[in-house]
C-alpha positions in Angstrom: 0.1 0.0 -0.1 1.2 3.5 -0.8 1.8 5.9 2.0 -1.5 7.6 3.3 -2.2 10.8 1.7 -4.7 13.3 2.9 -6.0 16.5 1.3 -6.2 19.5 3.6 -9.6 20.4 4.8 -9.3 24.1 4.2 -7.7 23.7 0.7 -10.3 21.3 -0.2 -13.1 23.8 0.9 -11.4 26.5 -1.3 -11.5 23.9 -4.1 -15.3 23.5 -3.6 -15.9 27.3 -3.5 -14.0 27.5 -6.7 -16.4 25.0 -8.3 -19.3 27.2 -7.1 -17.6 30.3 -8.7 -17.3 28.4 -12.1 -20.9 28.0 -12.3 -20.9 31.9 -13.0 -19.1 31.3 -16.3 -20.9 28.2 -17.3 -22.7 29.0 -20.6 -25.7 26.7 -19.6 -26.5 28.7 -16.5 -29.0 31.6 -17.1 -27.6 35.1 -16.8 -29.2 36.2 -13.5 -28.4 32.8 -12.0 -24.7 33.6 -12.7 -25.1 36.5 -10.4 -26.4 34.4 -7.6 -23.4 32.1 -7.9 -21.0 35.1 -7.7 -23.0 36.2 -4.6 -22.9 32.6 -3.1 -19.1 32.5 -3.7 -18.7 35.6 -1.8 -21.0 34.7 1.1 -19.2 31.4 1.3 -15.8 33.1 1.6 -17.0 35.5 4.3 -17.9 32.5 6.5 -14.7 30.8 5.6 -12.6 33.6 6.9 -14.8 34.3 9.9 -14.6 30.7 11.1 -11.9 28.6 9.5 -9.2 31.2 9.0 -10.1 32.8 12.3 -9.3 29.4 14.0 -6.0 29.1 12.3 -5.1 32.5 13.5 -6.0 31.5 17.1 -3.8 28.4 16.7 -0.8 30.7 15.5 -1.4 33.0 18.4 -1.3 30.0 20.8 2.1 29.0 19.1 0.6 25.8 18.0 3.2 24.5 15.3 2.4 20.8 14.8 1.7 19.7 11.2 -1.7 18.4 10.4 -2.4 15.0 8.6 -1.9 16.9 5.3 1.5 18.2 6.3 0.8 21.9 7.1 1.4 23.8 10.2 -1.3 26.4 10.9 1.3 29.2 9.8 2.0 27.3 6.5 -1.7 26.8 6.0 -2.4 30.3 6.3 0.1 31.3 3.7 -1.3 28.6 1.3 -5.0 30.0 1.9 -3.8 33.5 1.4 -2.3 32.5 -2.0 -5.3 30.6 -3.2 -8.0 33.0 -1.9 -6.2 36.0 -3.6 -6.1 34.1 -6.9 -9.9 33.2 -6.5 -10.8 36.7 -5.8 -9.0 37.9 -8.8 -11.0 35.2 -10.8 -14.3 36.3 -9.2 -13.6 39.9 -10.3 -12.9 38.9 -14.0 -16.0 36.8 -14.1 -18.1 39.5 -12.6 -16.8 42.1 -15.1 -17.9 39.7 -17.9 -21.3 38.9 -16.4 -22.1 42.7 -15.8 -21.2 43.3 -19.4 -23.7 40.6 -20.5 -26.3 42.1 -18.1 -25.9 45.5 -19.8 -26.8 44.0 -23.1 -30.1 43.0 -21.4 -30.7 46.5 -20.1 -29.5 45.6 -16.6 -26.8 48.1 -15.8 -24.6 47.4 -12.8 -22.0 50.2 -11.7 -23.3 52.5 -14.5 -21.7 55.7 -15.6 -23.5 58.3 -13.5 -24.4 61.4 -15.6 -27.4 63.2 -17.0 -30.7 62.4 -15.6 -29.1 59.5 -13.6 -26.8 62.0 -11.9 -29.8 64.1 -10.7 -31.7 61.0 -9.4 -28.6 59.7 -7.5 -28.1 63.0 -5.9 -31.7 63.1 -4.8 -31.2 59.6 -3.3 -28.2 60.7 -1.5 -29.9 63.8 -0.1 -33.2 62.2 0.8 -32.2 58.6 1.9 -28.6 58.5 2.7 -27.0 61.7 4.0 -29.5 61.7 7.1 -28.2 58.3 8.1 -24.3 58.7 7.7 -22.0 60.1 10.5 -18.5 60.9 9.1 -15.7 60.8 11.8 -12.8 63.1 10.8 -9.9 61.7 12.8 -8.1 63.8 15.3 -7.1 63.6 19.0 -10.7 64.5 19.8 -12.0 61.9 17.4 -10.1 58.6 17.7 -10.4 55.9 15.1 -13.8 54.3 15.5 -14.3 50.6 15.9 -15.4 48.8 12.7 -17.7 46.0 13.0 -17.5 42.7 11.3 -18.3 42.8 7.6 -19.4 46.5 7.7 -18.7 48.6 4.7 -16.8 51.8 5.2 -15.5 54.6 3.1 -12.0 55.8 4.2 -11.5 59.4 2.9 -8.4 61.5 2.4 -9.0 65.2 2.7 -7.0 68.4 2.5 -7.4 71.8 4.0 -5.0 74.6 4.3 -2.3 72.5 3.0 -2.8 70.0 5.7 -3.9 66.3 5.2 -6.7 64.9 7.2 -8.3 61.4 7.4 -12.1 60.6 7.8 -14.1 57.4 7.9 -17.8 56.9 7.0 -19.1 53.7 8.5 -22.0 52.8 6.3 -25.1 52.1 8.5 -26.1 48.4 8.6 -29.8 49.3 8.0 -29.0 51.4 4.9 -30.3 49.8 1.7 -27.3 48.3 -0.2 -28.6 48.6 -3.8 -30.8 51.3 -5.3 -32.5 50.2 -8.5 -33.3 53.2 -10.9 -35.7 52.3 -13.7 -35.4 54.5 -16.8 -34.9 53.2 -20.3 -32.7 50.7 -18.6 -32.5 49.3 -15.0 -29.5 50.8 -13.2 -28.2 49.1 -10.2 -26.1 51.5 -7.9 -24.8 50.6 -4.5 -25.0 52.9 -1.5 -21.3 53.2 -1.2 -21.0 54.2 -4.9 -23.5 56.9 -4.1 -21.8 58.1 -1.0 -18.3 58.2 -2.8 -19.8 60.3 -5.6 -21.2 62.8 -3.2 -18.3 63.1 -0.8 -17.9 66.9 -1.6 -21.3 67.5 0.0 -20.3 65.4 3.0 -17.2 67.5 3.5 -17.7 71.2 2.8 -14.7 73.2 3.3 -12.4 70.3 2.5 -10.9 69.0 -0.7 -11.5 65.4 -1.2 -8.3 64.0 -2.7 -9.0 60.2 -2.5 -11.3 57.6 -1.1 -11.3 53.9 -0.5 -14.0 51.4 0.2 -12.9 49.3 3.2 -14.4 46.2 4.7 -13.1 44.1 7.6 -13.7 40.4 8.4 -13.5 39.5 12.1 -13.2 36.3 14.0 -16.9 35.4 14.4 -16.6 31.9 15.9 -18.9 31.7 19.0 -17.4 29.5 21.6 -19.5 28.5 24.6 -18.2 26.6 27.5 -21.4 24.7 28.4 -20.0 23.2 31.6 -20.0 26.7 33.0 -23.4 27.7 31.6 -26.1 27.2 34.0 -28.6 28.5 31.5 -27.5 27.9 27.8 -30.2 30.2 26.5 -28.9 33.2 28.6 -25.2 32.4 27.8 -25.8 32.4 24.1 -27.7 35.7 24.2 -24.9 37.1 26.1 -22.2 35.8 23.7 -24.0 36.9 20.4 -22.8 40.6 20.4 -19.2 39.5 20.8 -19.4 38.0 17.2 -19.1 41.4 15.7 -16.0 42.4 17.6 -13.5 39.6 17.0 -10.0 40.0 15.8 -9.4 41.1 12.1 -8.6 38.2 9.7 -9.2 40.0 6.4 -9.1 43.6 5.0 -10.7 44.3 1.7 -9.9 47.6 -0.1 -11.3 48.7 -3.5 -8.0 49.9 -4.9 -4.3 50.0 -4.1 -3.8 52.6 -1.3 -0.6 54.5 -1.0 1.8 53.3 1.7 1.0 56.2 4.0 -2.7 55.2 4.0 -1.9 51.5 4.4 0.4 52.3 7.3 -2.2 54.4 9.0 -4.9 51.7 8.7 -2.5 49.0 9.9 -1.6 51.1 12.9 -5.3 51.7 13.9 -6.9 48.4 12.8 -4.1 45.8 13.2 -3.6 43.5 10.4 -0.6 41.9 8.3 0.0 42.5 4.6 -1.2 39.0 3.6 -4.5 39.9 5.0 -5.1 42.7 2.6 -7.2 41.9 -0.5 -7.3 44.6 -3.2 -10.6 44.2 -4.9 -12.0 46.3 -7.8 -15.2 48.0 -6.7 -17.8 46.9 -5.4 -16.6 44.9 -2.4 -18.9 42.2 -1.1 -20.8 40.8 -4.1 -23.5 39.4 -1.9 -25.6 42.4 -3.0 -26.1 40.6 -6.3 -28.8 38.4 -4.7 -31.1 41.4 -4.7 -30.5 41.9 -8.4 -30.8 38.3 -9.5 -34.5 38.2 -9.8 -37.4 39.8 -11.6 -36.7 38.7 -15.2 -38.0 35.1 -15.7 -36.3 34.9 -19.2 -32.9 35.3 -17.6 -33.5 32.8 -14.8 -34.0 29.1 -14.4 -37.5 28.0 -15.6 -39.9 28.0 -12.8 -39.9 24.8 -10.8 -43.1 23.5 -9.4 -42.7 20.8 -6.8 -45.6 18.4 -6.3 -46.9 16.2 -3.6 -46.3 12.5 -4.6 -48.5 9.5 -4.2 -51.7 11.6 -4.4 -51.1 12.6 -0.6 -53.0 15.5 1.0 -53.0 16.6 4.6 -56.7 15.8 5.0 -58.5 14.1 7.6 -57.6 10.6 6.2 -53.8 11.4 6.0 -53.0 9.3 9.0 -54.8 6.3 7.5 -52.6 6.7 4.4 -49.4 6.9 6.3 -50.3 3.6 8.1 -50.6 1.9 4.6 -46.9 2.3 3.6 -43.7 4.1 4.1 -43.4 7.3 2.2 -40.1 9.0 0.7 -40.0 12.6 -0.3 -37.2 13.9 -2.3 -37.2 17.7 -2.0 -37.2 20.1 -3.8 -38.8 18.0 -6.5 -41.4 17.0 -3.9 -43.3 19.8 -2.1 -42.1 20.4 1.5 -45.4 22.2 1.9 -47.0 18.7 2.5 -44.8 18.4 5.7 -45.8 21.8 7.0 -49.4 21.0 6.3 -49.0 17.5 8.0 -47.8 19.3 11.3 -50.6 21.9 11.0 -53.0 19.0 10.6 -51.6 17.3 13.6 -51.9 20.4 15.7 -55.7 20.6 14.9 -56.4 16.8 15.2 -58.1 15.9 18.5 -56.7 12.4 18.4 -53.1 13.6 18.3 -51.8 13.6 21.9 -48.2 14.7 21.3 -45.7 16.1 18.8 -42.0 15.9 19.3 -39.6 17.6 17.0 -35.9 18.7 16.6 -35.3 22.3 15.2 -31.7 23.1 13.9 -32.5 25.9 11.4 -35.9 27.3 10.9 -36.9 30.0 8.5 -38.2 33.4 9.4 -42.1 33.3 9.7 -42.0 29.5 9.9 -45.5 28.1 9.9 -44.1 24.8 11.5 -43.2 26.9 14.6 -46.8 28.5 14.5 -48.3 25.0 14.3 -46.3 23.7 17.2 -47.3 26.7 19.3 -51.0 26.2 18.3 -50.7 22.6 19.3 -49.4 23.4 22.7 -52.3 26.1 23.1 -54.8 23.2 22.3 -53.4 21.2 25.2 -51.2 18.7 23.3 -47.9 17.6 24.6 -45.3 19.5 22.4 -41.7 18.8 22.9 -39.1 20.8 21.0 -35.4 20.2 21.1 -33.7 23.4 19.7 -30.1 23.5 18.8 -29.1 27.0 20.1 -25.6 26.7 18.7 -26.6 26.3 15.0 -23.9 28.6 13.5 -25.3 32.1 12.5 -28.8 31.0 13.3 -28.2 31.4 17.2 -30.2 34.5 17.5 -33.2 33.3 15.5 -33.2 30.1 17.5 -33.2 31.9 20.8 -36.3 33.8 19.5 -38.0 30.5 18.6 -37.2 29.0 22.0 -38.8 31.9 23.8 -41.9 31.9 21.5 -42.4 28.1 21.9 -42.1 28.2 25.6 -44.5 31.2 25.9 -47.1 28.9 24.0 -46.6 26.1 26.5 -44.2 23.9 24.6 -41.6 21.9 26.5 -38.2 23.3 25.1 -34.9 21.8 25.6 -31.5 22.3 24.3 -30.1 18.9 23.9 -27.0 17.3 25.4 -24.1 19.5 27.0 -21.1 19.5 24.7 -22.9 18.1 21.7 -24.8 19.9 18.9 -28.1 18.4 18.0 -27.9 17.7 14.2 -30.3 14.8 13.9 -33.6 15.9 12.1 -36.6 14.1 13.5 -40.4 14.6 14.0 -42.7 12.3 15.8 -46.5 12.5 16.0 -48.2 10.4 18.8 -52.0 9.6 18.0 -54.7 7.7 19.7 -56.4 5.4 17.4 -59.0 2.6 17.8 -56.2 -0.2 17.9 -54.1 1.9 20.3 -51.3 4.4 20.3 -49.7 4.9 16.9 -46.4 6.7 16.5 -45.8 8.3 13.2 -42.0 9.0 12.6 -40.4 11.3 10.3 -36.5 11.1 9.7 -34.8 13.6 7.4 -31.5 14.5 6.0 -32.4 18.2 6.0 -33.7 20.9 8.2 -37.4 21.7 8.8 -36.9 24.9 7.0 -39.5 26.0 4.5 -37.2 28.4 2.6 -34.2 26.1 2.2 -36.3 23.2 1.2 -36.9 25.0 -2.1 -33.1 25.1 -3.0 -31.6 22.1 -1.0 -32.0 18.6 -2.2 -32.8 16.3 0.8 -34.7 13.2 1.7 -37.6 12.9 4.1 -38.9 9.6 5.2 -42.2 8.9 6.9 -43.2 5.7 8.5 -45.9 4.3 11.0 -43.5 1.2 11.5 -43.6 0.5 15.3 -40.0 -0.5 15.6 -38.9 2.7 14.1 -41.4 4.5 16.3 -40.0 3.1 19.4 -36.5 4.0 18.3 -37.4 7.5 17.5 -39.0 7.8 21.0 -35.7 6.6 22.5 -33.9 9.2 20.4 -36.1 12.0 21.7 -35.8 10.6 25.2 -32.0 10.8 25.0 -32.2 14.4 23.5 -34.4 15.5 26.2 -32.4 14.0 29.0 -34.8 11.3 30.0 -32.6 8.4 29.3 -29.0 7.4 28.3 -28.3 5.8 24.9 -30.5 2.9 24.1 -30.1 -0.2 22.0 -30.8 0.4 18.4 -31.8 -1.7 15.3 -32.8 0.5 12.5 -31.2 3.7 13.8 -27.6 4.4 14.7 -26.8 7.5 16.7 -23.6 9.5 16.9 -21.5 9.9 18.9 -21.9 6.4 20.3 -22.7 4.0 17.6 -22.9 5.6 14.2 -19.2 5.6 13.2 -18.8 2.0 14.6 -21.8 1.0 12.5 -20.1 2.4 9.2 -16.8 0.9 10.0 -18.4 -2.4 10.5 -20.3 -2.2 7.2 -17.1 -1.2 5.4 -15.3 -4.2 7.1 -18.0 -6.5 5.6 -17.3 -5.3 2.2 -13.5 -5.8 2.7 -14.0 -9.4 3.9 -16.1 -10.1 0.8 -13.6 -8.5 -1.5 -10.7 -10.5 0.0 -12.9 -13.7 -0.4 -13.2 -12.9 -4.2 -16.9 -11.9 -3.7 -18.5 -8.8 -5.3 -17.9 -5.9 -2.9 -19.3 -2.3 -3.7 -20.2 0.8 -1.8 -22.0 4.0 -3.1 -21.6 7.0 -0.6 -23.4 10.3 -1.3 -22.4 12.9 1.5 -21.4 16.5 1.7 -18.0 16.2 3.4 -15.3 13.7 4.0 -12.5 14.5 6.4 -12.6 11.9 9.2 -9.1 10.5 9.2 -10.3 7.0 10.6 -12.9 6.6 7.9 -10.6 7.7 5.1 -8.0 5.1 6.3 -10.8 2.5 6.3 -11.8 3.5 2.8 -8.0 3.3 1.8 -8.0 -0.4 3.2 -11.2 -1.1 1.3 -9.9 0.2 -2.0 -6.6 -1.8 -1.6 -8.7 -4.9 -0.8 -10.5 -4.5 -4.0 -13.9 -3.0 -3.0 -15.4 -0.7 -5.7 -16.3 2.6 -4.1 -18.2 5.3 -5.8 -18.5 8.5 -3.9 -20.6 11.7 -4.5 -19.1 14.3 -2.1 -20.4 17.9 -2.8 -17.9 19.9 -0.6 -14.9 19.1 1.4 -13.0 15.9 0.6 -9.8 14.9 2.4 -9.1 11.8 0.4 -7.5 11.5 -3.0 -9.1 9.4 -5.7 -7.6 7.0 -8.2 -4.1 7.0 -6.8 -2.5 3.6 -7.5 -1.8 1.4 -4.5 -4.1 3.5 -2.4 -7.3 4.8 -3.8 -7.3 3.2 -7.3 -10.8 1.8 -6.7 -12.3 4.9 -5.5 -14.1 7.4 -7.7 -15.2 10.7 -6.3 -17.3 13.4 -7.9 -18.9 16.7 -6.7 -22.2 17.9 -8.2 -22.6 21.7 -8.3 -25.9 22.9 -9.9 -29.1 24.8 -9.5 -29.9 23.1 -6.2 -27.5 22.5 -3.2 -27.0 18.8 -3.0 -27.5 18.0 0.6 -28.7 14.3 1.3 -26.6 11.7 2.9 -27.4 8.3 1.2 -25.1 5.3 1.7 -25.5 1.8 0.0 -23.5 -1.3 0.8 -23.7 -4.1 -1.6 -23.6 -6.4 1.4 -23.2 -9.8 -0.3 -26.2 -8.9 -2.7 -28.5 -8.0 0.0 -28.0 -4.2 -0.5 -28.2 -2.4 2.8 -29.2 1.2 2.3 -29.1 4.1 4.8 -30.0 7.9 5.0 -28.2 10.0 7.5 -27.7 13.6 8.8 -24.0 12.9 9.3 -21.3 13.9 7.0 -18.1 12.0 7.5 -16.2 14.5 9.6 -14.8 14.2 13.2 -17.3 16.8 14.4 -20.3 14.8 13.1 -19.0 11.5 14.4 -17.9 12.7 17.9 -19.3 16.2 18.7 -22.8 16.0 17.5 -26.1 14.0 17.8 -26.6 12.4 14.4 -28.7 9.6 13.0 -28.0 6.9 10.4 -31.3 5.2 9.4 -31.6 2.1 7.5 -34.2 1.8 4.9 -35.7 -1.6 4.5 -38.7 -1.2 2.4 -38.1 -2.4 -1.0 -39.8 0.4 -3.0 -38.0 3.0 -1.0 -34.7 1.3 -1.5 -35.4 1.2 -5.3 -36.2 4.9 -5.3 -33.0 5.7 -3.4 -31.0 3.7 -5.9 -32.5 5.7 -8.8 -31.4 8.8 -7.1 -27.8 7.4 -6.7 -27.7 6.1 -10.2 -28.7 9.3 -11.7 -26.1 11.2 -9.6 -23.5 8.9 -10.9 -24.6 9.3 -14.5 -24.4 13.1 -14.4 -21.9 14.4 -17.0 -22.9 18.1 -17.1 -22.6 19.3 -13.5 -20.1 16.9 -12.1 -16.5 17.5 -11.2 -14.4 14.5 -11.0 -11.6 14.2 -8.5 -8.3 12.9 -10.2 -5.6 12.5 -7.5 -5.9 15.9 -5.7 -7.3 17.9 -8.6 -10.9 18.3 -9.8 -11.9 18.2 -13.5 -15.3 19.3 -14.8 -17.0 16.5 -16.7 -18.4 16.9 -20.3 -20.4 14.5 -22.2 -18.0 12.5 -24.4 -18.6 12.1 -28.2 -21.8 10.3 -28.8 -22.8 10.4 -25.0 -26.1 11.9 -24.1 -25.9 14.8 -21.7 -27.3 14.0 -18.2 -27.9 16.6 -15.6 -29.3 14.9 -12.6 -31.3 17.9 -11.2 -32.9 18.6 -14.4 -33.7 14.9 -14.8 -35.8 15.0 -11.7 -37.5 18.5 -12.2 -41.0 18.2 -13.5 -41.0 14.3 -13.2 -43.7 12.6 -11.4 -41.1 10.7 -9.3 -41.8 8.6 -6.4 -42.2 4.8 -5.7 
């Protein structure tokens, strides 16, 4: 066997975000959708710096200098990240320039020349909507350099008066509209910082404006909570949230090259290193493109209308239907609205005694939260496990927790030291034959907004064995019992990883015995060292392993003597691929699972996750249809070769296959 080789997590993540960026230059992607991919790339990179890069800086500050499994020390990795991120930002700017030229041909003008009638309108916007909100600080001994919060746009201004140089800064208010759309014979899209920069002479009467720079800081935004010291997790999360905006600087974005004296001044007052500076052509922060990328159906993906399969409706007979068979939903092709309606129906049903649910990320205005509140007000036992530490959704989840408690729900926050990532719902109903438990296990969040753009699997069953195991899981999450014995469900951090290793070992044994041995694994990330090494062993034993890994991948593919029997692809398309589906050939018996867990240390050891075995033949066949279509995709797939990804294209005479387009509009189901 060759020496183990691991791909660094952060480098792999940057490779993933580059694949997202490349969608913005794919000719098959509609014009306004290209703007969205540019915005997604920008948003992804912000989070990467706030969390991953910030964590590396913490390691350097702590003088941690040990190489990771891929051979990098934290300091070396920061240098590699800086080199790669600078290159990607330059590529982003090139693609952005190309896309906005194309937009202009369709009468959508981003960053227009401001003259004539447009100039008058812009000045009016500044006077009426912007100037009253801004508060310039001209720096002096009486006015020290103000604190700049995380991701806040600023304009740093160089001024002259009476032969002296002065510096001033305008911190653009967070609640100021970012983009102003002006509709004349074309639609002109102008950012608030463009308008302010143009009107600086009005801001500084008596001064000569000699130059200005748009500035944006990214700060460490990781939220660390020592739960052992927290008597009330809800209160400690609320207390910690404001600190997210005030962490150490990890990135500085400037809209043009500043002279040495300006950079020196900023460095002294902010504190950053040269490699932290990213010179970006205006505008900074392309997430504003989300607000532009709509409104013209001809320049967007055709409308997608999800449907409810099997002729299901959330009517008075829905529970009779659910007892007849197991149901699989594949969103967004299937309508998540059915699940919201099911919970609403359960809340109103006099025979429903209790509803139990996990909430990791819920959308604003969630009808599901409203239904749970209504169920509690009607006297039903409603138990909700809320993960307060869901990154960047902490504040919203604190709000949901309070709302649900006020309605009379029992709200808990899981297990100290572990994030609750398992996605479960159980409805307990009194029926003539006795108590029936309807169990719902999912790979995705109960979020009505993301359900439209994430692909995920929802499984609903009235199976009593599954019902008991789901009840055990909720008892565990709510602190009633310790870990129980499981049959269909495996739970992290106790048994899930061991289950996966055992199933892989079974394939290895069969391969060594000369029997057929295969695996298909669809997950979002692979970085767990022990699982990677086990996959290495399986490959070397002759197990055929096909992997569909959207994001981070710490394992090579196709390397002789190590991963030669492993193929890895990443699918990046209109929807974000999110389900975890795993199939083991298992001597011809085919064991198939859905899961909430990616193959990462955090999912295996620091979170409560579930791995659920699907035994229903029709459901298994449907899952195999999904996997087969994924493996057939030759238009949106990137194939990993060694450590490098290559975009797949249909070969000569080969039919193009886009797995997401394949499922859109089809009456799929089993």
